[in-house]
C-alpha positions in Angstrom: 99.0 120.5 111.3 98.4 119.4 114.9 101.2 116.6 114.9 103.8 118.9 116.6 101.9 118.5 120.2 100.9 114.5 119.6 103.4 111.9 120.8 104.4 109.1 118.7 102.2 106.6 120.5 99.2 108.1 119.2 100.1 108.1 115.4 101.3 104.4 116.3 97.4 103.8 117.8 96.0 105.5 114.5 97.7 103.5 112.4 96.6 99.7 114.2 93.0 101.8 114.0 92.9 102.3 110.5 95.5 98.9 109.5 98.4 100.4 108.2 101.5 100.0 107.1 104.4 101.5 108.8 105.4 103.5 105.5 101.8 105.2 105.4 102.0 108.8 106.6 99.1 110.1 109.1 99.1 113.9 109.7 96.6 114.8 112.6 94.9 118.2 111.2 92.7 118.5 114.5 91.9 117.3 118.3 89.2 117.9 120.3 88.4 116.1 122.9 88.8 112.2 122.3 88.0 113.2 118.4 90.8 113.3 115.9 90.8 114.4 112.0 93.7 112.7 110.0 95.0 112.7 106.8 96.3 109.4 105.6 98.9 109.2 102.4 100.1 105.9 100.9 103.6 105.8 99.2 102.1 106.0 96.0 100.5 109.6 96.7 96.7 108.3 97.1 95.0 109.0 100.0 92.0 109.9 102.7 90.5 111.5 105.5 89.6 109.6 108.5 87.7 110.6 111.9 88.4 108.4 114.9 87.0 108.6 118.2 89.1 106.7 121.8 86.7 104.2 122.9 86.5 102.7 126.6 90.1 101.3 126.5 91.4 104.8 125.2 92.4 103.0 121.6 91.3 105.3 118.5 88.7 103.2 116.4 87.4 104.6 113.1 84.2 106.5 112.6 84.8 107.5 108.9 87.0 107.0 106.9 87.5 108.2 102.3 87.0 110.9 100.5 83.4 111.7 100.6 81.6 113.6 103.2 80.6 111.8 106.5 77.1 111.2 107.1 75.7 113.5 110.0 73.3 111.1 111.5 77.0 108.8 112.4 78.6 112.1 113.5 75.5 112.5 115.7 75.3 109.1 117.1 79.3 109.0 117.9 79.1 112.5 119.6 81.4 113.8 117.1 81.9 117.7 118.1 81.3 120.0 114.7 84.9 121.3 114.7 86.2 117.9 114.0 84.1 117.6 110.7 82.7 120.9 109.7 79.7 119.9 107.4 78.1 116.3 106.7 75.4 114.4 104.1 72.0 114.0 105.5 71.5 111.0 103.6 69.7 112.2 100.6 72.7 113.8 98.8 72.4 117.6 100.5 75.1 119.0 102.7 74.8 120.5 106.4 77.1 123.1 107.6 
């Protein structure tokens, strides 16, 4: 995991962006430029992945969250690097690598 080189402030910024509780666990899987891929796990074990990007104020904002594959258009619109999301869905139920 990427967490070893991420400071606590970044984790708190991600929790604020996703409106998470302090007891929720955030693990940063990948970082590329101003973008993060994170997993979120709640106390009950349920969780999701989220893609975040920095805004003009250098705070992270949510671009995609959930258990579904992100939409290609959204990834392109936000210029998310491919190494963050891997594959995407084209809007017609087809996956693109």
